[in-house]
C-alpha positions as CSV (number, residue, x, y, z in Angstrom):
1,X,33.6,-43.9,71.7
2,X,29.8,-43.1,71.3
3,X,28.9,-45.7,74.0
4,X,31.4,-44.2,76.5
5,X,29.9,-40.8,76.0
6,X,26.7,-42.0,77.6
7,X,28.4,-43.3,80.7
8,X,29.0,-41.2,83.8
9,X,32.6,-40.9,85.0
10,X,31.8,-43.3,87.9
11,X,30.3,-45.9,85.5
12,X,33.4,-45.6,83.2
13,X,35.7,-46.1,86.2
14,X,33.7,-49.1,87.4
15,X,34.0,-50.6,83.9
16,X,37.7,-50.0,83.9
17,X,38.0,-51.8,87.2
18,X,36.1,-54.8,85.7
19,X,38.4,-54.8,82.7
20,X,41.4,-54.8,84.9
21,X,40.1,-57.7,86.9
22,X,39.3,-59.7,83.7
23,X,42.8,-59.0,82.3
24,X,44.5,-59.8,85.7
25,X,42.6,-63.2,85.9
26,X,44.5,-64.4,82.8
27,X,41.4,-66.3,81.6
28,X,40.8,-64.2,78.5
29,X,42.1,-65.3,75.1
30,X,44.6,-63.0,73.3
31,X,41.8,-61.5,71.1
32,X,39.6,-61.0,74.1
33,X,42.4,-59.4,76.0
34,X,43.2,-57.0,73.1
35,X,39.5,-56.0,72.9
36,X,39.4,-55.4,76.6
37,X,42.6,-53.4,76.4
38,X,41.2,-51.3,73.6
39,X,37.9,-50.7,75.5
40,X,39.9,-49.8,78.6
41,X,42.1,-47.2,76.9
42,X,39.0,-45.6,75.3
43,X,37.4,-45.4,78.8
44,X,40.5,-43.9,80.3
45,X,40.6,-41.3,77.6
46,X,36.9,-40.6,78.3
47,X,37.6,-40.2,82.0
48,X,40.5,-37.9,81.4
49,X,38.3,-35.7,79.2
50,X,35.6,-35.6,81.9
51,X,38.1,-34.7,84.6
52,X,39.6,-31.9,82.4
53,X,36.1,-30.5,81.8
54,X,35.4,-30.6,85.5
55,X,38.7,-28.8,86.3
56,X,37.9,-26.1,83.7
57,X,34.4,-25.7,85.2
58,X,35.9,-25.3,88.7
59,X,38.3,-22.7,87.4
60,X,35.5,-20.8,85.8
61,X,33.4,-20.8,89.0
62,X,36.4,-19.7,91.0
63,X,37.1,-16.8,88.5
64,X,33.5,-15.6,88.7
65,X,33.7,-15.5,92.5
66,X,37.2,-14.1,92.6
67,X,36.2,-10.6,94.0
68,X,34.4,-12.4,96.9
69,X,37.4,-14.6,97.8
70,X,38.7,-12.1,100.4
71,X,35.3,-12.0,102.1
72,X,35.0,-15.8,102.0
73,X,38.5,-16.1,103.5
74,X,37.6,-13.7,106.2
75,X,34.4,-15.6,107.0
76,X,36.3,-18.9,107.1
77,X,38.9,-17.4,109.4
78,X,36.4,-15.8,111.6
79,X,37.6,-12.3,111.0
80,X,34.7,-11.1,108.9
81,X,32.4,-8.4,110.4
82,X,28.9,-9.5,111.0
83,X,26.2,-8.4,108.6
84,X,23.4,-6.6,110.4
85,X,19.8,-7.3,109.6
86,X,17.8,-4.1,109.1
87,X,14.3,-5.6,108.4
């Protein structure tokens, strides 16, 4: 999976789409189809790992900012008190 590691999530998803089109066309030999299937499953696993990493990162960012969530909610709802500038 070394080659997949160098791809972005978007590139891997594009390649998966290409593989699906090739398999759907029915023009590949059995051996070619098996190789494409294997490549596709490797790419799907890579994408799942990238998405899990992103999910974890989002949770970490949210946890860091947790004390500020009530203020952020107040700002979004329009109920926050304005901050005065004293320069």
